[in-house]
C-alpha positions as CSV (number, residue, x, y, z in Angstrom):
1,M,107.9,89.2,130.5
2,T,111.4,87.6,130.4
3,E,113.8,88.7,127.3
4,K,113.1,86.4,124.5
5,H,115.6,85.7,121.1
6,V,114.5,85.1,117.8
7,I,116.8,85.4,114.7
8,L,115.7,85.2,110.8
9,R,117.9,84.7,108.2
10,V,117.0,86.0,104.4
11,P,118.6,86.3,101.1
12,A,119.8,90.2,101.1
13,E,116.6,90.2,98.1
14,A,114.0,93.4,98.3
15,S,111.4,90.6,97.6
16,F,112.0,89.2,101.2
17,A,111.3,92.7,103.0
18,R,108.1,92.0,103.2
19,T,109.6,88.8,105.6
20,V,111.1,91.1,107.9
21,R,108.4,93.5,108.2
22,M,105.7,91.0,109.4
23,T,108.3,89.1,111.3
24,A,109.0,92.5,113.2
25,S,105.0,92.9,113.3
26,A,104.3,89.7,115.3
27,L,107.0,89.7,117.2
28,A,106.2,93.5,118.2
29,V,102.7,91.9,119.5
30,A,104.3,89.1,120.9
31,A,106.3,92.0,122.9
32,G,103.3,93.7,124.1
33,I,102.9,96.5,121.7
34,E,99.9,97.0,121.1
35,S,99.0,100.0,119.4
36,V,98.4,100.3,115.5
37,E,100.7,103.1,115.3
38,D,103.9,101.6,117.8
39,V,103.4,98.5,115.6
40,E,103.6,100.3,112.4
41,D,106.8,102.3,113.6
42,V,108.1,98.6,114.1
43,K,107.2,97.2,110.8
44,M,109.0,100.6,109.4
45,I,112.0,100.4,111.3
46,A,112.7,97.1,110.2
47,D,112.0,97.5,106.6
48,E,114.4,100.4,106.4
49,G,117.0,98.4,108.7
50,F,116.7,95.9,106.1
51,V,117.3,98.3,103.0
52,Y,120.1,99.6,105.2
53,A,121.8,96.4,105.6
54,C,121.3,95.2,102.1
55,A,123.2,98.2,100.7
56,T,125.7,96.6,102.2
57,A,126.2,94.0,99.5
58,P,125.8,91.1,102.0
59,E,125.0,87.6,100.5
60,A,122.2,87.1,103.4
61,V,121.2,89.1,106.2
62,E,120.4,87.9,109.6
63,V,118.5,90.0,112.0
64,S,118.4,89.4,115.4
65,F,115.6,90.4,117.3
66,S,115.4,90.9,121.4
67,L,111.8,91.3,122.9
68,A,111.0,92.7,126.3
69,A,107.9,94.4,127.4
70,G,106.9,97.0,125.1
71,E,110.4,96.5,123.1
72,V,111.7,95.4,120.6
73,A,115.4,95.3,119.6
74,M,116.7,94.7,115.7
75,D,120.3,94.0,114.8
76,F,120.9,93.3,111.0
77,S,124.4,91.9,110.1
78,L,125.8,94.3,107.4
79,G,127.8,93.0,104.6
80,A,131.7,94.6,103.6
81,S,130.8,97.0,101.7
82,E,130.1,100.5,102.5
83,P,126.8,101.9,101.2
84,A,126.7,105.1,99.0
85,D,126.0,107.8,101.2
86,D,122.9,108.6,99.1
87,A,121.2,105.5,99.2
88,V,121.2,105.4,102.8
89,D,121.2,109.3,103.6
90,L,117.2,109.0,103.6
91,V,117.0,105.7,105.7
92,R,119.2,107.3,108.3
93,V,116.6,110.3,108.4
94,L,113.7,107.8,109.0
95,L,115.5,105.5,111.7
96,S,116.7,108.5,113.5
97,A,113.6,110.0,114.2
98,V,111.7,106.7,114.9
99,C,114.0,104.6,116.8
100,D,114.6,104.9,120.4
101,E,118.3,103.8,119.7
102,F,120.2,104.0,116.4
103,S,123.9,102.8,115.9
104,L,126.6,100.7,114.2
105,S,128.9,98.6,115.9
106,G,132.2,99.8,116.4
107,D,133.8,97.3,113.5
108,G,130.7,98.3,111.2
109,A,129.3,94.7,111.0
110,T,125.9,95.5,113.0
111,L,123.3,97.9,112.5
112,H,121.0,98.1,116.3
113,L,117.7,99.3,116.1
114,L,115.8,99.6,119.2
115,R,112.1,100.8,119.5
116,S,110.5,100.9,123.1
117,T,106.9,101.6,124.2
118,G,107.3,101.4,127.4
119,G,105.1,98.4,128.0
120,T,104.6,96.5,131.6
121,D,106.2,93.8,132.8
122,D,102.6,91.4,132.6
123,E,104.5,87.8,132.6
């Protein structure tokens, strides 16, 4: 599968978390992630990434999805506010445990998350 990119921009409001989760789920399947458990992991990562992004007080959150065989990367745009540590401590723990990659850009403007199942390149 050649790498594909999808960008989603939603208001930074809790009511849009489902939109981010469902988009991530559909894109995981499109990337060849087949097991229900792995798709659920991608949904959880998307949800927690959105929570983290919203904690930085942006007006909107842009999620850039990059798809490759058996892999979904998500880059969340962040606001200018530093999230309160107690608000995102559990989010950090969950993302560190489930993601294959979990990092913040050097300028603090982007949260990068990756979930890979080691899929094959069928296309």
